[in-house]
C-alpha positions as a LaTeX table, in Angstrom:
\begin{tabular}{lrrr}
\hline
Residue & $x$ (\AA) & $y$ (\AA) & $z$ (\AA) \\
\hline
Met1 & 110.53 & 113.20 & 120.27 \\
Lys2 & 110.00 & 110.59 & 117.55 \\
Val3 & 106.62 & 110.44 & 115.81 \\
Ile4 & 105.36 & 107.65 & 113.56 \\
His5 & 102.29 & 108.33 & 111.42 \\
Glu6 & 100.93 & 105.26 & 109.66 \\
Tyr7 & 97.60 & 104.70 & 107.91 \\
Phe8 & 95.35 & 101.68 & 107.62 \\
Leu9 & 95.63 & 100.73 & 103.96 \\
Cys10 & 93.43 & 98.71 & 101.65 \\
Asp11 & 95.07 & 95.31 & 101.34 \\
Ala12 & 94.16 & 95.12 & 97.64 \\
Cys13 & 95.53 & 98.44 & 96.34 \\
Asn14 & 97.21 & 100.23 & 99.32 \\
Cys15 & 94.82 & 103.18 & 99.16 \\
Lys16 & 94.32 & 105.02 & 102.47 \\
Asp17 & 90.96 & 106.63 & 101.60 \\
Phe18 & 87.65 & 104.99 & 102.47 \\
Ile19 & 83.98 & 105.86 & 102.03 \\
Arg20 & 81.50 & 104.93 & 104.77 \\
Ile21 & 78.44 & 103.03 & 103.57 \\
Tyr22 & 75.42 & 102.40 & 105.78 \\
Asn23 & 72.86 & 99.63 & 105.38 \\
Phe24 & 69.57 & 99.99 & 107.25 \\
Ser25 & 67.35 & 97.00 & 107.88 \\
Leu26 & 64.66 & 95.62 & 110.15 \\
Lys27 & 64.69 & 92.12 & 111.62 \\
Phe28 & 61.20 & 90.81 & 112.45 \\
His29 & 60.42 & 88.05 & 114.95 \\
Asn30 & 57.57 & 86.71 & 117.06 \\
Ile31 & 57.35 & 86.65 & 120.82 \\
Asn32 & 55.76 & 83.61 & 122.50 \\
Phe33 & 53.38 & 85.58 & 124.72 \\
Ser34 & 52.14 & 88.06 & 122.11 \\
Asp35 & 50.55 & 88.10 & 118.68 \\
Glu36 & 52.43 & 91.27 & 117.88 \\
Leu37 & 55.31 & 91.18 & 115.45 \\
Val38 & 58.43 & 92.65 & 117.03 \\
Tyr39 & 61.29 & 94.15 & 115.08 \\
Asp40 & 64.84 & 95.27 & 115.69 \\
Arg41 & 66.35 & 98.07 & 113.68 \\
Ile42 & 69.85 & 97.22 & 112.45 \\
Thr43 & 72.41 & 99.63 & 111.03 \\
Asp44 & 75.48 & 98.08 & 109.41 \\
Glu45 & 78.58 & 100.16 & 108.71 \\
Ile46 & 80.77 & 99.12 & 105.80 \\
Tyr47 & 83.84 & 100.94 & 104.57 \\
Gln48 & 84.66 & 100.94 & 100.86 \\
Cys49 & 88.07 & 101.69 & 99.41 \\
Ala50 & 87.86 & 104.88 & 97.36 \\
Asn51 & 90.17 & 103.41 & 94.72 \\
Cys52 & 89.36 & 99.73 & 94.10 \\
Lys53 & 85.92 & 99.62 & 95.82 \\
Lys54 & 86.84 & 96.67 & 98.08 \\
Thr55 & 84.73 & 96.70 & 101.25 \\
Phe56 & 85.77 & 96.22 & 104.87 \\
Thr57 & 83.70 & 95.75 & 108.00 \\
Lys58 & 84.25 & 97.89 & 111.06 \\
Asp59 & 85.81 & 94.86 & 112.78 \\
Gln60 & 88.28 & 94.32 & 109.92 \\
Ile61 & 89.36 & 97.97 & 110.14 \\
Glu62 & 89.78 & 97.65 & 113.91 \\
Glu63 & 91.90 & 94.49 & 113.49 \\
Gly64 & 94.10 & 96.33 & 111.00 \\
Ile65 & 94.57 & 99.25 & 113.38 \\
Gln66 & 95.46 & 96.85 & 116.21 \\
Ala67 & 98.10 & 95.25 & 113.95 \\
Ile68 & 99.60 & 98.70 & 113.24 \\
Lys69 & 99.72 & 99.42 & 116.99 \\
Leu70 & 101.51 & 96.16 & 117.72 \\
Lys71 & 103.96 & 96.65 & 114.87 \\
Asn72 & 104.94 & 100.13 & 116.03 \\
Lys73 & 104.84 & 99.53 & 119.79 \\
Asn74 & 108.59 & 99.17 & 120.16 \\
Arg75 & 109.63 & 101.38 & 117.23 \\
Ile76 & 108.60 & 104.61 & 118.98 \\
Gln77 & 110.92 & 103.88 & 121.91 \\
Glu78 & 114.00 & 103.40 & 119.74 \\
\hline
\end{tabular}
């Protein structure tokens, strides 16, 4: 059985190691029928290359992983 093991790599330096960074924020807004200020809590996940410090969003990482899947789809059957 053939096995392919491939990593998502930083496109700037080809490092495979990333550090997860969280940003926590609140978004405030009014509601028409109330004088109360309403807020939404937002947590953003960013991934930073351990070597060159370039950052990637979760969506960018997911796109990269999808590209790896497509690239290797037929290779495993060979």
